[in-house]
C-alpha positions in Angstrom: -39.0 -60.6 -90.9 -41.6 -58.4 -92.6 -40.0 -58.1 -96.1 -43.2 -57.1 -98.0 -44.4 -53.6 -97.7 -48.2 -53.5 -97.1 -50.2 -50.4 -98.0 -50.9 -47.8 -95.3 -54.1 -48.2 -93.2 -57.3 -47.5 -95.1 -61.0 -47.1 -94.4 -61.2 -50.9 -94.0 -59.7 -50.5 -90.6 -56.3 -49.8 -89.0 -55.0 -53.3 -89.4 -56.9 -54.6 -92.4 -56.1 -54.5 -96.1 -58.8 -54.4 -98.8 -59.0 -57.4 -101.2 -57.7 -55.2 -104.0 -54.7 -54.0 -102.0 -53.7 -57.5 -101.0 -54.0 -58.8 -104.5 -51.9 -55.9 -105.8 -49.2 -56.5 -103.2 -49.0 -60.2 -104.1 -48.9 -59.7 -107.8 -46.2 -57.0 -107.5 -44.0 -59.5 -105.7 -44.1 -62.2 -108.4 -42.2 -62.6 -111.7 -43.2 -65.4 -114.2 -41.1 -68.6 -114.3 -38.2 -68.0 -116.7 -36.9 -71.5 -117.3 -38.5 -73.4 -120.2 -38.6 -76.8 -121.8 -39.2 -78.3 -125.2 -42.3 -80.4 -125.6 -44.2 -82.1 -128.5 -46.9 -80.1 -130.2 -49.6 -82.4 -128.9 -48.6 -81.6 -125.4 -48.8 -77.8 -126.0 -52.5 -77.1 -125.4 -52.7 -74.5 -122.6 -49.0 -74.0 -122.3 -47.2 -70.7 -122.5 -44.7 -70.1 -125.3 -41.3 -69.2 -124.0 -39.9 -67.9 -127.3 -41.6 -66.5 -130.5 -42.3 -68.9 -133.3 -41.3 -67.8 -136.8 -42.9 -69.0 -140.0 -40.7 -71.4 -142.0 -42.8 -71.3 -145.2 -45.6 -69.5 -146.9 -49.2 -70.7 -146.1 -50.7 -71.5 -148.5 -47.5 -72.6 -150.3 -49.2 -72.4 -153.7 -52.1 -70.9 -155.6 -55.1 -73.0 -154.8 -58.8 -73.0 -155.4 -61.3 -71.8 -152.7 -64.2 -73.6 -154.4 -65.1 -76.7 -156.4 -65.4 -75.4 -160.0 -63.4 -74.7 -163.1 -60.2 -72.8 -163.5 -59.7 -70.7 -166.7 -58.1 -67.5 -168.1 -60.4 -64.6 -167.5 -59.2 -62.8 -170.6 -60.7 -65.6 -172.7 -64.2 -64.5 -171.6 -63.9 -61.6 -174.0 -64.5 -64.1 -176.8 -65.7 -67.3 -175.1 -68.4 -68.3 -172.7 -68.0 -71.9 -173.5 -64.8 -73.8 -172.5 -63.4 -77.2 -173.2 -62.4 -79.2 -170.1 -58.8 -80.1 -170.7 -58.2 -82.0 -167.4 -58.7 -82.2 -163.7 -56.7 -80.7 -160.7 -57.4 -82.3 -157.4 -55.9 -81.7 -153.9 -52.6 -83.5 -154.0 -52.9 -84.2 -157.7 -52.2 -81.1 -159.7 -52.9 -80.6 -163.4 -49.5 -80.3 -165.1 -50.6 -79.5 -168.6 -51.0 -76.2 -170.3 -54.2 -74.5 -171.3 -54.9 -73.3 -174.9 -57.3 -70.5 -175.6 -60.9 -71.5 -174.6 -59.8 -74.4 -172.4 -60.4 -74.8 -168.6 -59.6 -77.4 -165.9 -62.0 -79.0 -163.5 -60.7 -78.1 -160.1 -61.5 -79.1 -156.5 -61.2 -77.0 -153.3 -57.6 -76.7 -152.2 -56.2 -78.0 -155.5 -53.4 -76.2 -157.3 -54.6 -73.6 -159.8 -52.8 -74.3 -163.1 -50.1 -71.7 -164.1 -52.1 -70.7 -167.2 -55.3 -70.0 -165.2 -56.2 -67.0 -163.0 -59.8 -67.4 -162.1 -62.1 -70.1 -160.8 -65.9 -70.2 -161.4 -68.1 -72.1 -159.0 -69.5 -75.3 -160.4 -73.0 -74.0 -159.6 -72.5 -71.2 -162.2 -71.9 -73.4 -165.2 -73.8 -75.8 -167.4 -72.1 -78.8 -168.8 -72.5 -81.1 -171.8 -69.8 -83.7 -172.1 -66.4 -81.9 -172.1 -67.9 -78.5 -172.7 -69.0 -76.1 -170.0 -70.8 -72.8 -170.5 -70.5 -69.9 -168.1 -73.9 -68.8 -166.7 -72.2 -66.0 -164.8 -68.7 -64.6 -165.3 -66.9 -64.0 -162.0 -64.4 -61.1 -161.6 -60.8 -61.7 -162.5 -59.0 -63.7 -159.8 -62.2 -64.9 -158.2 -61.9 -67.9 -155.8 -58.1 -68.1 -156.1 -56.1 -68.2 -152.9 -52.5 -66.9 -153.2 -49.3 -68.0 -151.5 -48.7 -66.4 -148.1 -52.3 -65.2 -147.6 -52.3 -66.9 -144.1 -48.6 -66.7 -143.3 -45.4 -65.6 -145.1 -42.0 -67.2 -144.4 -40.3 -65.1 -141.7 -43.5 -63.8 -140.2 -44.0 -64.2 -136.4 -46.5 -67.0 -136.2 -47.1 -66.7 -132.4 -45.3 -64.4 -129.9 -43.6 -65.4 -126.7 -46.1 -65.4 -123.8 -48.9 -66.8 -125.9 -51.1 -69.4 -124.2 -51.6 -72.0 -126.8 -55.1 -73.0 -127.9 -56.4 -75.5 -130.3 -56.2 -73.2 -133.3 -52.6 -72.3 -132.4 -51.7 -76.0 -132.5 -53.1 -76.2 -136.0 -51.3 -73.1 -137.1 -48.0 -74.5 -135.9 -48.7 -77.8 -137.5 -49.3 -75.9 -140.8 -45.6 -74.9 -140.6 -44.4 -78.4 -140.0 -43.5 -77.6 -136.5 -43.5 -80.7 -134.2 -42.0 -79.2 -131.0 -42.3 -75.9 -129.1 -40.4 -74.2 -126.3 -42.7 -73.4 -123.4 -42.4 -72.1 -119.9 -42.1 -75.0 -117.5 -44.9 -75.7 -115.2 -44.8 -74.0 -111.7 -44.4 -76.6 -109.0 -46.9 -76.2 -106.1 -46.4 -78.0 -102.8 -49.1 -78.1 -100.1 -49.6 -79.8 -96.8 -51.7 -79.6 -93.7 -50.5 -79.5 -90.1 -52.1 -80.8 -87.0 -52.4 -84.0 -84.9 -56.2 -83.8 -85.1 -56.1 -84.2 -89.0 -56.5 -87.7 -90.3 -56.3 -89.2 -93.7 -59.1 -91.0 -95.4 -59.1 -94.6 -94.1 -57.7 -93.8 -90.7 -59.8 -94.2 -87.6 -61.1 -91.0 -85.9 -60.6 -90.5 -82.2 -62.5 -87.9 -80.2 -61.6 -84.4 -81.5 -60.2 -85.8 -84.8 -61.4 -84.7 -88.2 -60.7 -85.9 -91.8 -58.4 -83.5 -93.7 -60.6 -82.1 -96.4 -58.6 -79.0 -97.3 -55.9 -80.9 -99.1 -58.5 -82.4 -101.4 -60.1 -79.1 -102.2 -56.7 -77.5 -102.8 -55.7 -80.5 -105.1 -58.9 -80.0 -107.1 -58.4 -76.3 -107.5 -54.7 -76.7 -108.4 -55.7 -79.3 -110.9 -57.5 -76.6 -112.9 -54.3 -74.5 -113.3 -52.0 -76.8 -115.4 -49.2 -76.9 -112.7 -47.1 -79.7 -111.2 -48.7 -80.6 -107.8 -46.8 -82.0 -104.8 -49.1 -83.2 -102.0 -46.9 -83.6 -98.9 -49.7 -84.9 -96.7 -50.4 -84.1 -93.1 -47.5 -82.9 -90.9 -47.7 -83.8 -87.2 -47.4 -81.1 -84.5 -43.8 -81.6 -83.8 -41.2 -78.9 -84.4 -38.7 -81.1 -86.2 -41.4 -82.5 -88.5 -42.8 -79.0 -89.3 -39.3 -77.5 -90.0 -38.4 -80.5 -92.2 -41.6 -80.1 -94.2 -41.0 -76.4 -94.9 -37.4 -77.1 -95.9 -38.3 -79.9 -98.2 -41.2 -78.0 -99.7 -39.2 -74.9 -100.4 -36.5 -76.9 -102.1 -38.9 -78.8 -104.3 -41.5 -76.1 -105.2 -42.0 -72.6 -106.5 -45.0 -72.1 -104.2 -45.9 -73.7 -100.8 -49.5 -73.5 -99.5 -50.7 -74.5 -96.1 -54.1 -74.2 -94.5 -54.6 -73.1 -90.8 -52.0 -72.6 -88.1 -50.2 -69.6 -89.7 -51.2 -66.3 -88.1 -49.9 -63.6 -85.9 -49.9 -64.7 -82.3 -50.1 -68.4 -83.0 -47.7 -70.0 -80.6 -47.2 -73.0 -82.7 -44.4 -74.6 -84.8 -45.7 -73.4 -88.1 -45.5 -69.7 -87.2 -42.1 -70.2 -85.5 -40.7 -72.0 -88.5 -41.9 -69.3 -90.9 -40.2 -66.7 -88.9 -37.0 -68.7 -89.0 -36.9 -69.7 -92.6 -38.7 -67.0 -94.5 -39.7 -63.4 -95.0 -43.4 -63.6 -94.4 -46.1 -61.0 -93.6 -49.2 -61.9 -91.6 -52.2 -59.9 -92.9 -55.7 -59.3 -91.9 -57.8 -58.7 -95.0 -61.3 -57.1 -95.1 -62.8 -60.2 -96.7 -65.4 -62.8 -95.7 -64.9 -65.7 -95.6 -61.2 -65.4 -94.8 -59.5 -62.5 -93.1 -56.2 -64.0 -92.0 -53.6 -64.6 -94.7 -49.9 -65.2 -94.5 -47.8 -64.3 -97.6 -44.1 -64.1 -98.4 -41.1 -66.1 -99.4 -39.2 -69.1 -98.0 -35.5 -69.0 -98.5 -35.8 -65.9 -100.6 -37.2 -67.9 -103.6 -40.2 -70.0 -102.9 -43.5 -68.2 -102.5 -45.6 -69.0 -99.4 -49.3 -68.8 -98.8 -50.7 -69.5 -95.4 -54.4 -69.8 -95.8 -57.1 -69.9 -93.1 -58.2 -73.2 -91.7 -61.9 -73.3 -92.3 -62.7 -75.2 -95.5 -64.7 -72.4 -97.2 -62.2 -69.8 -96.2 -59.4 -72.0 -97.7 -61.3 -72.2 -101.1 -62.2 -68.5 -101.1 -58.7 -67.2 -100.3 -57.1 -69.6 -102.7 -59.3 -68.3 -105.5 -58.9 -64.7 -104.6 -55.1 -64.6 -103.7 -53.2 -67.7 -104.5 -54.8 -68.5 -107.9 -53.9 -65.1 -109.5 -50.4 -65.4 -108.2 -50.0 -68.9 -109.7 -51.4 -67.7 -113.0 -48.9 -64.9 -113.1 -46.1 -67.2 -112.1 -46.9 -69.5 -115.0 -46.9 -66.6 -117.4 -50.6 -66.2 -117.9 -51.7 -62.7 -118.7 -55.2 -63.0 -117.3 -55.4 -63.2 -113.5 -58.6 -61.3 -112.6 -61.8 -63.3 -111.9 -64.6 -62.3 -114.3 -67.7 -60.7 -112.7 -71.2 -60.4 -114.1 -74.2 -58.4 -113.1 -77.1 -60.6 -111.8 -80.6 -60.2 -110.3 -80.7 -61.5 -106.8 -83.8 -63.7 -106.3 -83.3 -64.2 -102.5 -82.6 -61.7 -99.7 -79.0 -61.7 -98.3 -77.7 -60.7 -94.9 -74.5 -58.8 -94.7 -72.8 -56.4 -92.3 -70.7 -53.5 -93.6 -66.9 -53.7 -93.0 -65.7 -56.7 -95.2 -66.1 -57.6 -98.8 -68.3 -60.7 -98.8 -68.1 -63.6 -101.2 -71.3 -65.5 -100.4 -72.1 -68.8 -102.1 -74.9 -68.8 -104.7 -76.6 -70.7 -107.5 -76.8 -68.7 -110.8 -78.5 -69.2 -114.1 -79.3 -67.3 -117.3 -83.0 -66.7 -118.1 -84.5 -66.8 -121.5 -83.7 -63.2 -122.1 -80.0 -63.7 -121.2 -80.3 -62.0 -117.8 -78.3 -63.6 -114.9 -80.2 -64.6 -111.8 -78.8 -65.8 -108.5 -80.0 -67.2 -105.2 -78.2 -68.0 -102.0 -77.2 -71.6 -101.1 -78.4 -71.0 -97.6 -76.2 -71.0 -94.5 -73.0 -69.1 -95.2 -70.7 -70.2 -92.3 -67.0 -70.6 -93.3 -67.1 -74.1 -91.9 -70.0 -75.2 -94.1 -68.2 -76.8 -97.0 -71.5 -78.0 -98.4 -72.3 -74.4 -99.3 -69.4 -74.5 -101.8 -70.4 -77.9 -103.1 -74.0 -76.7 -103.8 -72.8 -73.4 -105.3 -71.9 -72.5 -108.9 -70.8 -68.9 -108.2 -69.7 -66.4 -105.6 -72.1 -63.5 -104.9 -69.8 -60.5 -104.5 -71.0 -57.9 -101.9 -69.0 -54.7 -101.6 -67.1 -53.8 -98.5 -69.5 -51.1 -97.3 -72.7 -52.9 -98.4 -75.4 -54.0 -96.1 -78.3 -56.5 -96.5 -79.5 -57.2 -100.0 -83.3 -57.4 -100.8 -84.7 -59.8 -103.3 -84.8 -58.2 -106.7 -81.7 -56.1 -106.2 -78.7 -56.3 -108.6 -75.4 -57.9 -107.4 -72.2 -59.1 -108.9 -71.4 -62.8 -109.3 -68.3 -64.8 -110.2 -69.3 -68.1 -111.9 -67.3 -71.2 -110.9 -67.3 -72.9 -114.3 -63.6 -72.5 -114.9 -62.5 -72.4 -111.3 -63.7 -75.6 -109.5 
């Protein structure tokens, strides 16, 4: 059933992959969603273009003024410094007359430059008495005149396929009169929890029961990714129910995510069902919090992530492994979490052997230097450590304890949680 080829054993241990090896294996197994849909331009923010967009017309479409001022023929300045104002050109209301020698037109920013004129002088550089202006400074020929196609020419590629649309892109498309765009469809992500001990909010807790928090943290993190989210709830520990949940999820979604109950040696319905319905590898990764991770495909199409059960481990492994995969699936070109160098203000405990993602609180000082401190207890069951944190403190695989004042890497949460 092991369809994915993991890398050979490394210095992390005979049965453990490094974080980087696991990430590479996952990304290599994924191709972006290929189907697309047409949506209105106002719905396009953050979406990925499925096809290139070509310019329909020149932008600007006409010669127009870059300044409020006066449009005139520059050659006239060989004889004249005083001009008679023959009319006004305003945005949306051009001057349609012709200019005689020594005449100019009052013009506003964005207004059409008359055919007879070639230069605009800023209004601050003239003096005026009645209908006569006198140039206090003669600008160079063609000054302050914008020409057709300076921004875009008809036939140009406005935006390429694969572009993640931002606010400026929406305006650029609108300048072409484009009201709809073809984008890659949203990936569909299904997730559920398994276990008779897990209860939904509002249910009564019996001895040994806990409220299911993992589905809420997963929902929150998925909500940051602009995907379609399918919450399939809590699945009871019954073989028929588990098998039905996996079949339903794999038919509805591009990705299925579970937390807990999927690891080598687990004699439960989740692991048995995965072996029957999918090609899934069970990995041990040299990472803390985390370590166990199941990854593969269900029914040869739907990606599967079996995350650990502890709440902090769920969040860490989602951000490190599932999130980059989902970003690639949706066609996003940036999948790596950004890291920054910071001064650690508190000592940290760490044993060599696993790459550690401790929870921290970071800030920039007045000189622009990052500082970070620990949130305290770092157990993978202490969800409050994630709630109080605004970053991961990244400690390398072979690193040991960190003293206060030493430099560390951090991953801020501002776009993640």
